[in-house]
Structure formats: structure tokens, C-alpha cells
py3Dmol code that shows the C-alpha trace and the ligand (Angstrom):
import py3Dmol

protein = """\
ATOM      1  CA  MET A   1       0.080   0.035   0.122  1.00  0.00           C
ATOM      2  CA  GLY A   2       1.133   3.577  -0.654  1.00  0.00           C
ATOM      3  CA  THR A   3       0.887   6.390   1.625  1.00  0.00           C
ATOM      4  CA  GLY A   4      -2.394   7.830   0.101  1.00  0.00           C
ATOM      5  CA  PHE A   5      -5.809   7.248   1.358  1.00  0.00           C
ATOM      6  CA  LEU A   6      -7.288   5.386  -1.608  1.00  0.00           C
ATOM      7  CA  PRO A   7      -7.336   1.621  -1.247  1.00  0.00           C
ATOM      8  CA  ALA A   8      -4.340   1.400  -3.892  1.00  0.00           C
ATOM      9  CA  ARG A   9      -0.608   1.886  -4.069  1.00  0.00           C
ATOM     10  CA  GLY A  10      -0.641   5.623  -4.864  1.00  0.00           C
ATOM     11  CA  SER A  11       0.968   8.177  -2.659  1.00  0.00           C
ATOM     12  CA  PHE A  12      -0.845  11.013  -0.849  1.00  0.00           C
ATOM     13  CA  MET A  13      -0.288  13.486  -3.647  1.00  0.00           C
ATOM     14  CA  LEU A  14      -1.184  10.968  -6.458  1.00  0.00           C
ATOM     15  CA  ASP A  15      -4.453  10.269  -4.518  1.00  0.00           C
ATOM     16  CA  THR A  16      -5.096  13.809  -4.084  1.00  0.00           C
ATOM     17  CA  ILE A  17      -4.878  14.506  -7.727  1.00  0.00           C
ATOM     18  CA  VAL A  18      -6.749  11.546  -8.796  1.00  0.00           C
ATOM     19  CA  VAL A  19      -9.679  12.879  -6.559  1.00  0.00           C
ATOM     20  CA  GLY A  20      -9.036  16.560  -7.298  1.00  0.00           C
ATOM     21  CA  MET A  21      -9.473  15.956 -11.031  1.00  0.00           C
ATOM     22  CA  VAL A  22     -12.977  14.784 -10.664  1.00  0.00           C
ATOM     23  CA  LEU A  23     -13.758  18.086  -8.858  1.00  0.00           C
ATOM     24  CA  VAL A  24     -11.824  20.023 -11.524  1.00  0.00           C
ATOM     25  CA  CYS A  25     -13.856  18.350 -14.275  1.00  0.00           C
ATOM     26  CA  ILE A  26     -17.327  18.908 -12.524  1.00  0.00           C
ATOM     27  CA  ILE A  27     -16.476  22.642 -11.681  1.00  0.00           C
ATOM     28  CA  MET A  28     -15.079  23.331 -15.392  1.00  0.00           C
ATOM     29  CA  ILE A  29     -18.379  21.866 -16.929  1.00  0.00           C
ATOM     30  CA  ALA A  30     -20.591  23.806 -14.428  1.00  0.00           C
ATOM     31  CA  SER A  31     -18.564  26.968 -15.159  1.00  0.00           C
ATOM     32  CA  ILE A  32     -19.027  26.574 -19.005  1.00  0.00           C
ATOM     33  CA  SER A  33     -22.788  25.948 -18.588  1.00  0.00           C
ATOM     34  CA  ILE A  34     -23.061  29.103 -16.430  1.00  0.00           C
ATOM     35  CA  VAL A  35     -21.806  31.256 -19.145  1.00  0.00           C
ATOM     36  CA  ARG A  36     -23.697  29.473 -21.790  1.00  0.00           C
ATOM     37  CA  PHE A  37     -27.017  29.091 -20.360  1.00  0.00           C
ATOM     38  CA  ARG A  38     -27.068  31.566 -17.593  1.00  0.00           C
ATOM     39  CA  LYS A  39     -24.963  34.219 -19.185  1.00  0.00           C
ATOM     40  CA  ASN A  40     -22.978  34.890 -16.083  1.00  0.00           C
ATOM     41  CA  HIS A  41     -19.707  35.725 -17.357  1.00  0.00           C
ATOM     42  CA  ARG A  42     -18.315  37.143 -14.248  1.00  0.00           C
ATOM     43  CA  LEU A  43     -18.948  33.970 -12.540  1.00  0.00           C
ATOM     44  CA  HIS A  44     -17.503  31.872 -15.335  1.00  0.00           C
ATOM     45  CA  ARG A  45     -14.325  34.123 -15.358  1.00  0.00           C
ATOM     46  CA  ALA A  46     -13.943  33.979 -11.607  1.00  0.00           C
ATOM     47  CA  ILE A  47     -14.147  29.936 -11.739  1.00  0.00           C
ATOM     48  CA  GLN A  48     -11.944  29.515 -14.713  1.00  0.00           C
ATOM     49  CA  THR A  49      -9.206  31.700 -13.123  1.00  0.00           C
ATOM     50  CA  GLY A  50      -9.505  30.401  -9.638  1.00  0.00           C
ATOM     51  CA  LEU A  51      -9.269  26.779 -11.120  1.00  0.00           C
ATOM     52  CA  ALA A  52      -6.022  27.710 -13.253  1.00  0.00           C
ATOM     53  CA  ILE A  53      -4.520  29.030  -9.964  1.00  0.00           C
ATOM     54  CA  PHE A  54      -5.634  25.868  -8.202  1.00  0.00           C
ATOM     55  CA  LEU A  55      -4.324  23.541 -10.793  1.00  0.00           C
ATOM     56  CA  LEU A  56      -0.912  25.433 -10.714  1.00  0.00           C
ATOM     57  CA  ILE A  57      -0.328  24.746  -7.125  1.00  0.00           C
ATOM     58  CA  ALA A  58      -1.501  21.208  -7.357  1.00  0.00           C
ATOM     59  CA  VAL A  59       0.701  20.296 -10.246  1.00  0.00           C
ATOM     60  CA  ALA A  60       3.723  22.025  -8.612  1.00  0.00           C
ATOM     61  CA  GLY A  61       3.050  19.825  -5.422  1.00  0.00           C
ATOM     62  CA  PHE A  62       2.590  16.822  -7.600  1.00  0.00           C
ATOM     63  CA  GLU A  63       5.872  17.391  -9.477  1.00  0.00           C
ATOM     64  CA  ILE A  64       7.833  17.874  -6.187  1.00  0.00           C
ATOM     65  CA  ASP A  65       6.363  14.918  -4.752  1.00  0.00           C
ATOM     66  CA  LEU A  66       7.165  12.768  -7.776  1.00  0.00           C
ATOM     67  CA  ASN A  67      10.625  13.985  -8.266  1.00  0.00           C
ATOM     68  CA  TRP A  68      11.841  14.162  -4.775  1.00  0.00           C
ATOM     69  CA  PHE A  69       9.670  12.144  -2.493  1.00  0.00           C
ATOM     70  CA  THR A  70       7.717   9.062  -4.206  1.00  0.00           C
ATOM     71  CA  LYS A  71       9.494   6.528  -6.257  1.00  0.00           C
ATOM     72  CA  TRP A  72       6.315   5.913  -8.207  1.00  0.00           C
ATOM     73  CA  ARG A  73       8.223   3.019 -10.331  1.00  0.00           C
ATOM     74  CA  GLU A  74       8.493   1.063  -7.042  1.00  0.00           C
ATOM     75  CA  LEU A  75       4.796   1.429  -6.193  1.00  0.00           C
ATOM     76  CA  ALA A  76       3.711   0.562  -9.884  1.00  0.00           C
ATOM     77  CA  GLU A  77       6.094  -2.461 -10.049  1.00  0.00           C
ATOM     78  CA  PRO A  78       3.432  -4.998  -8.431  1.00  0.00           C
ATOM     79  CA  SER A  79       1.148  -4.235 -11.457  1.00  0.00           C
ATOM     80  CA  PRO A  80       0.578  -6.958 -13.973  1.00  0.00           C
ATOM     81  CA  TYR A  81       1.214  -4.134 -16.595  1.00  0.00           C
ATOM     82  CA  TYR A  82       4.328  -2.948 -15.435  1.00  0.00           C
ATOM     83  CA  ALA A  83       6.955  -5.547 -16.723  1.00  0.00           C
ATOM     84  CA  GLY A  84       5.275  -5.609 -20.314  1.00  0.00           C
ATOM     85  CA  GLY A  85       5.699  -2.048 -20.501  1.00  0.00           C
ATOM     86  CA  TRP A  86       2.129  -1.056 -20.376  1.00  0.00           C
ATOM     87  CA  VAL A  87       2.043   1.349 -17.529  1.00  0.00           C
ATOM     88  CA  HIS A  88       4.939   3.378 -19.379  1.00  0.00           C
ATOM     89  CA  ARG A  89       2.951   3.229 -22.581  1.00  0.00           C
ATOM     90  CA  VAL A  90      -0.319   4.834 -20.843  1.00  0.00           C
ATOM     91  CA  LEU A  91       1.841   7.150 -19.135  1.00  0.00           C
ATOM     92  CA  TRP A  92       3.068   8.435 -22.520  1.00  0.00           C
ATOM     93  CA  ILE A  93      -0.453   8.797 -23.809  1.00  0.00           C
ATOM     94  CA  HIS A  94      -1.279  10.819 -20.708  1.00  0.00           C
ATOM     95  CA  LEU A  95       1.612  13.138 -21.144  1.00  0.00           C
ATOM     96  CA  LEU A  96       0.283  13.659 -24.817  1.00  0.00           C
ATOM     97  CA  PHE A  97      -2.571  15.674 -22.987  1.00  0.00           C
ATOM     98  CA  ALA A  98      -0.925  16.524 -19.705  1.00  0.00           C
ATOM     99  CA  ILE A  99       1.914  18.474 -21.060  1.00  0.00           C
ATOM    100  CA  PRO A 100       0.219  20.920 -23.660  1.00  0.00           C
ATOM    101  CA  THR A 101      -3.000  21.521 -21.478  1.00  0.00           C
ATOM    102  CA  PRO A 102      -1.473  23.959 -19.049  1.00  0.00           C
ATOM    103  CA  LEU A 103      -0.095  25.894 -22.033  1.00  0.00           C
ATOM    104  CA  ILE A 104      -3.384  25.954 -24.079  1.00  0.00           C
ATOM    105  CA  TRP A 105      -5.343  27.005 -20.607  1.00  0.00           C
ATOM    106  CA  ALA A 106      -2.900  29.702 -20.185  1.00  0.00           C
ATOM    107  CA  GLY A 107      -3.276  30.981 -23.802  1.00  0.00           C
ATOM    108  CA  VAL A 108      -7.168  31.019 -23.391  1.00  0.00           C
ATOM    109  CA  ILE A 109      -6.881  32.690 -19.940  1.00  0.00           C
ATOM    110  CA  VAL A 110      -4.550  35.557 -20.963  1.00  0.00           C
ATOM    111  CA  MET A 111      -6.330  36.288 -24.203  1.00  0.00           C
ATOM    112  CA  ALA A 112      -9.662  36.215 -22.604  1.00  0.00           C
ATOM    113  CA  TRP A 113      -8.518  38.653 -19.739  1.00  0.00           C
ATOM    114  CA  ARG A 114      -7.086  40.866 -22.429  1.00  0.00           C
ATOM    115  CA  ASN A 115      -9.958  40.733 -24.952  1.00  0.00           C
ATOM    116  CA  TYR A 116     -13.029  40.856 -22.947  1.00  0.00           C
ATOM    117  CA  GLU A 117     -14.289  44.158 -21.409  1.00  0.00           C
ATOM    118  CA  ASP A 118     -16.431  42.899 -18.481  1.00  0.00           C
ATOM    119  CA  GLY A 119     -17.925  40.312 -20.791  1.00  0.00           C
ATOM    120  CA  TYR A 120     -18.068  42.393 -23.837  1.00  0.00           C
ATOM    121  CA  ALA A 121     -16.083  41.545 -27.090  1.00  0.00           C
ATOM    122  CA  THR A 122     -16.486  41.485 -30.996  1.00  0.00           C
ATOM    123  CA  GLU A 123     -18.384  38.489 -32.324  1.00  0.00           C
ATOM    124  CA  GLU A 124     -14.878  37.352 -33.712  1.00  0.00           C
ATOM    125  CA  ILE A 125     -13.127  37.431 -30.390  1.00  0.00           C
ATOM    126  CA  LYS A 126     -16.265  35.488 -28.926  1.00  0.00           C
ATOM    127  CA  ARG A 127     -16.107  33.121 -31.616  1.00  0.00           C
ATOM    128  CA  LYS A 128     -12.543  32.514 -31.163  1.00  0.00           C
ATOM    129  CA  HIS A 129     -12.627  32.053 -27.399  1.00  0.00           C
ATOM    130  CA  ARG A 130     -15.716  29.746 -27.863  1.00  0.00           C
ATOM    131  CA  ILE A 131     -13.605  27.382 -29.874  1.00  0.00           C
ATOM    132  CA  SER A 132     -10.160  27.623 -28.034  1.00  0.00           C
ATOM    133  CA  GLY A 133     -12.314  27.309 -24.783  1.00  0.00           C
ATOM    134  CA  ARG A 134     -13.924  24.196 -26.144  1.00  0.00           C
ATOM    135  CA  ILE A 135     -10.461  22.788 -26.960  1.00  0.00           C
ATOM    136  CA  ALA A 136      -8.936  23.801 -23.497  1.00  0.00           C
ATOM    137  CA  ALA A 137     -11.827  22.088 -21.954  1.00  0.00           C
ATOM    138  CA  GLY A 138     -11.662  18.882 -23.905  1.00  0.00           C
ATOM    139  CA  MET A 139      -7.859  18.641 -23.425  1.00  0.00           C
ATOM    140  CA  MET A 140      -8.536  19.069 -19.647  1.00  0.00           C
ATOM    141  CA  LEU A 141     -11.185  16.210 -19.709  1.00  0.00           C
ATOM    142  CA  MET A 142      -8.766  13.891 -21.754  1.00  0.00           C
ATOM    143  CA  THR A 143      -5.841  14.509 -19.277  1.00  0.00           C
ATOM    144  CA  ALA A 144      -8.304  13.772 -16.444  1.00  0.00           C
ATOM    145  CA  ILE A 145      -9.476  10.529 -18.265  1.00  0.00           C
ATOM    146  CA  THR A 146      -5.940   9.257 -19.376  1.00  0.00           C
ATOM    147  CA  GLY A 147      -4.668  10.187 -15.864  1.00  0.00           C
ATOM    148  CA  TRP A 148      -7.216   8.018 -14.134  1.00  0.00           C
ATOM    149  CA  VAL A 149      -6.413   5.286 -16.567  1.00  0.00           C
ATOM    150  CA  PHE A 150      -2.778   5.463 -15.806  1.00  0.00           C
ATOM    151  CA  TYR A 151      -3.413   5.533 -12.161  1.00  0.00           C
ATOM    152  CA  TRP A 152      -5.743   2.219 -12.448  1.00  0.00           C
ATOM    153  CA  THR A 153      -2.955   0.538 -14.581  1.00  0.00           C
ATOM    154  CA  ALA A 154      -0.041   1.383 -12.407  1.00  0.00           C
ATOM    155  CA  PHE A 155      -1.328   1.486  -8.682  1.00  0.00           C
ATOM    156  CA  VAL A 156      -4.577  -0.491  -8.659  1.00  0.00           C
ATOM    157  CA  ALA A 157      -4.339  -3.588 -10.917  1.00  0.00           C
TER     158      ALA A 157
END
"""
ligand_1 = """\
43
LIG
C -9.154 28.072 -19.581
C -10.160 28.753 -19.169
C -11.302 29.103 -19.879
C -12.098 27.892 -20.460
C -11.850 26.516 -20.869
C -13.356 28.674 -21.237
C -14.219 28.089 -21.946
C -15.557 28.814 -22.493
C -16.369 28.222 -23.386
C -16.278 26.519 -23.796
C -17.333 29.024 -23.782
C -18.285 28.916 -24.485
C -19.766 28.486 -24.047
C -20.773 28.263 -25.046
O -20.856 27.179 -25.626
O -21.731 29.191 -25.168
C -16.913 30.307 -22.846
C -17.540 31.337 -22.962
C -17.111 32.766 -22.393
N -16.093 32.918 -21.671
Fe -14.773 31.430 -21.389
N -13.468 30.008 -20.554
C -12.362 30.261 -19.958
C -11.876 31.331 -19.413
C -12.388 32.555 -19.500
C -11.923 33.778 -18.870
C -10.778 34.131 -18.014
C -12.860 34.869 -19.147
C -12.836 36.241 -18.929
C -11.933 37.029 -18.768
C -13.870 34.040 -19.904
C -14.873 34.813 -20.490
C -16.126 34.241 -21.279
C -17.253 34.848 -21.760
C -17.695 36.284 -21.572
C -17.766 33.821 -22.496
C -19.339 33.923 -23.097
C -19.279 34.804 -24.251
C -19.295 34.113 -25.710
O -20.338 33.955 -26.056
O -18.197 34.158 -26.100
N -13.543 32.795 -20.118
N -15.707 30.141 -22.148
"""
view = py3Dmol.view(width=600, height=400)
view.addModel(protein, "pdb")
view.setStyle({"model": 0}, {"cartoon": {"style": "trace"}})
view.addModel(ligand_1, "xyz")
view.setStyle({"model": 1}, {"stick": {}})
view.zoomTo()
view.show()
């Protein structure tokens, strides 16, 4: 068993991220619905900016844990998928989403703060934000889903 609180081999930080990503996805979908159906752009702006700050802190803690404290490979070794290389393959797929996602999010947030004047912007800017916002949200969902698959492959199985 790892040092985490889930009944698996994960560390405390790994477990926190795995559970935290459920909340991040729910809050993100709620925030997009709030602006789409309730037209409450101030709440959407506050939630999206708050989520990004929270994720920045969580990812920093996660990186510190995995680089200096937790030897995740030792925790993953008992998995039946480790020896055949599947744990590493799934990790690579996860990283394909996890690495670009913060960059895309940063871009969407900086552009939105620059271009929206209290929720108002030209149709062109709105269109671009809706498209890039959906890509950013989709990338975050894929980061979460592939992260959960990795966690299961490495620390549950
Ligand atoms: C990564 C962060 C963000 C994501 C993923 C995101 C995502 C989205 C999405 C998908 C929509 C379209 C909703 C629909 O289908 O109608 C939307 C609309 C909107 N967002 Fe964001 N957003 C983010 C950050 C921000 C920020 C920081 C602001 C303000 C500074 C903002 C302001 C707005 C406004 C005013 C709208 C509605 C206006 C419109 O029709 O374009 N967003 N956002």
C-alpha cells in the first residue's frame, strides 16, 4: 500500500490529484454551463481563473512529490501491466494531453482577460474564445481520463 488514502498503492499526492481531477472536471463543466445558459460571465471568469491557480499549485506539489519524494515506479512494479511496458505506454499517452493542456489553458485565460471588457467583445473574439475554450476544456477532460487510466494501470491493478 502507498501513503495515500485510496485503497491502492498511490502516494498522498497521487491520490489527491486523482480525486481532485473529478472536482476540476465537474467545476469546469459547471462554469461553462453558467456562461452558456445563465450568461453569467463574471462567475465563469472567476471560476476559470480560480481553477487555473488551483491547478498550478496542485501540479507544482505533484511534481515536487514525484521528483523528490515518491518513487512511483516502485509503487507501480507489482502491477501486472508494469513488466510488459503498458504502464509506461499509458503514461506516454497521458503526457500527450497533460503537457500541452496547461499551455493551452494559459493562452485561453490570458487572451480572455485581454480581450473581454466585462464580458463584452467583438463577435470574432467571442467565436475564437468559444472554439479555443472548448479545445482547452476537451484537453483537460482527456488529461483527467488518461490520468485515471494511468492510475488504475499502475497503482490499482
Ligand atoms: C481556460 C479557461 C477557460 C475556458 C476553458 C473557457 C471556456 C469557455 C467556453 C467553452 C465558452 C463557450 C460557452 C458556450 O458554448 O456558449 C466560454 C464562453 C465565455 N467565456 Fe470562457 N473559458 C475560460 C476562461 C475565460 C476567462 C478567463 C474569461 C474572462 C476574462 C472568459 C469569458 C467568457 C465569456 C464572456 C464567454 C461568453 C461570451 C461568448 O459567447 O463568447 N472565459 N468560455
